N, C-alpha and C positions, 0 to 999 in steps of 0.2 A: 818516340825517339829516345836516345840515351840522354844522360844528364845535359841540361842546357847551360852553355857558357854565355854569360851576359857581359858585354864590354861597354864601358862608357869612355868617351874620348872627346877631346876638343883641341883646336889649335887656332890661335890668332895668326892669320897669314893673309896677305893681300891676294884676293882671288878676282878673276875676271871671267867674262863669257859664262856667266852663271847658268843661263838656260841650258847650254850644252853640257855643262858640268853636272847639272841635275839629271839629265838623260843618262849620262855616262855612269854616275854613281848608282842610279836606280838599276840599270842593266847589270852592273857589277855585282850588287848585293843580291838581286833576284837570281842571277846566274849561279851564285854560290848557295842559294836556298836560304838566305838570311831573312829575318823579320826584325822590324824596329823602325826608328825614325832618325833621319839625318837632316839637320838644318844647315843651310849654307847662305852666306852673305858676303859682301865685299870684304868684311873684316875676318872671315875665316869659316871654320867648320865645327859642328857640335853634334854628337850623335850617341845613340844607344842601340846596340844590335844584339840579337840572340841567335844562337845556332849550336851545332855540335862543335867539338874541339877542332875537327878537320875543317869545317866551314869557316869558323872564326880565323883559324890560322891562314886559310886561303885568302880571305878578304884582306887581312892585315898585310899579307905579303904583297898583294896587288896595290894597296894604298901606299905602302912604303916604297914601292917602285916608282911612284910619282914624286918628283923632286919637291913638290909643294908640301907633301906629307911624309917625307922621308924620315923625319924624326918624331913622327906622331906617337905620343905616349897614350897608354890606356889603362883602365882599371878593370879587374875581373871579379865577377861573383858567379855563383852557381845556383841552379834551381832545378827541381824535377819537372816543372811545368813551364812551357813557353809563356813568358809574360807579355808578349806582343801579338797582335792579331794580324797585322799586315806589314808590308814594307813601304815606307813613305820617305820621299826626299822633298823638302820644302825650301822655297826661296824666301829669305827674310831680309829686312833692313839691317837687323843686328842678330847675331847668333845668341846673344843674351841681352835683353832689352833694358838698358839703363836710360835711354832717352836723351843722352847728351852727345850729339854727333861729333864734337871735336875730340872726344876721348879716343885715343888710339893705342891699344895695347900692343900693336905690332911695332910701336916706336918707343914706348916708355912704360915700364911696369916696376913694381916693387921687388924686393929681394925674395927669391924663392927659399923656402925652408923645408928641408927634407923631413919626412916623418920621424926619422931617428933623432932629429935635433929639435923637434917641435915641443916636447915636454919641457926641456930646459928653458926655451924662450918664454913659454906662457906661464912658467912657474916664477918668473921674475916679477916681483910686486910692482915694479915701475913700468911694466908693459901693459898697455891697454889692449885687451883681447876682445875682438868683435866678431860675432856671427853674422855673416852677410846674407843669410837666408831669410825667407819670409817667416813670420811669427808662428804659423801653424806647423812649419817644419821644425822650428826650434822646440816646440812643445813636445815633440817626439824624443828629442835628446840633443845634447850639446856638450861642449867642453866645459869643464869645471871653471867657474868664475867668469865665463864669457858674458859679454854684454849682448842683450837682445835688442836690436834697434826698433822692434815692434813694427816692422814694415809689412804691408800686405802684398807688395810687389817690389821687385828690384828697382823700379823707377822711383820709389820712395826714398831710396838710400841717399841721394844728394840732399834731401831735406833734413834727414837725420844728421848728416855731416855738418850742415849749416847751423843747426840748432844745438847740437851736443858736442861737437869736436872743434869748433872754430878756434878756441883758445888753447888747443893742445897740439899745435903744429910742430912743436919741437920734441914731443914725446914719442917713444917707440909705440907703434901700433901694429898689432898682429891680427890678420884676418883669415877666415876660413869659410868654406862652403862645402857642398856635397862632393863635387868632383874637381874643383879648382877654378872653374871658369868665372863664376861671379866674383870671387875674391880677387882673382887676377885683374879683372876689369876694374874692380873697386880700387885696387892700388894705383892703377893708372889715373883714375879720377882724383884720388887724394894728392898724387904728385902734381897734377895740373893745378890743384887748389893751394899749393904751396907747402904741403906737408913734406917732412924731410926723412923720417925714419919709418918706412913702411915695409911690412913683411907679409907674406902669405904662405899658407900651407900647400906645398907642391903636391898636386894630385888630390887635394881635398880630403874629406873625411874617409872616402872610400879607400884611397891609397893608404891612409893612416891605419885603418882597421885591417887592411890586407897585410901590412908589414909589422905592426907593433903587437907584441904578445898581450893577451887580455890582461894578465897580471900587472903589466906596466902601463896600461891605458889610462888616460885622463878623460876619455870620452865617456859621458854618462847617459844611459838610456839607449834609444834606438835611432837608426839613421833612416830618415824618410827618403824614398826613391820614387821617381815619377814613372812608375809602371804598375802593373797589376799586383806586384808583390807588396806594395805600400811601404813597408819598412823592413830593415835588416838588423840583425843583432851583431855583436862584435865579431862573430865568425862569418859574417856576410851571408847569413842564412835568413830566409823569410821568417818573420814572426807569425806564428800560428795563433789565430784568434778564435 
């Protein structure tokens, strides 16, 4: 096939009738010849898909035609080899597992920071910058001076907050992750815990790398991704090992 377009997307939105939605999404993606994985839960949708430019445009058009996903945003990268083996749609309790049921990003989240504004925010010495990804992902690359919470799973994040951030509720906290989903949910959690000045990188590292020129980038190293490519460089190209 021609060059593979890979999209990553998520949206926190209240969903119902999940079994039927699973059937509909699977038929939609298979009908357009896409491969990848979509997770759905009552709190929203989270997915990565790969296909040709035409296939990707077709499925995005159909998703945007659904009022629940009409403003769905996505990140794009490109590869010569399809990084997914099949098309799967899975039902989950959470589209990203924090393990704190009362956290509701459809109701309350921190301030979105566009990639173009991110460098200014995290260059402020009074801002606490936190990487909300797992430690093995951080090892591949992260933003300059970011704190690594040393988590093995996102469910460990509340313990990090309790142990390391409890006395910092009035400070500015800026968080980021791969595509935006974990840091967005993390801001919701912090607000629930009484933090006041919480920010997160809109679209995550992937959108930052997509929009910020390499010579202006404050991201150091590679970006780990959850598919067969393993990690991407600043040009969103697979690292050849």
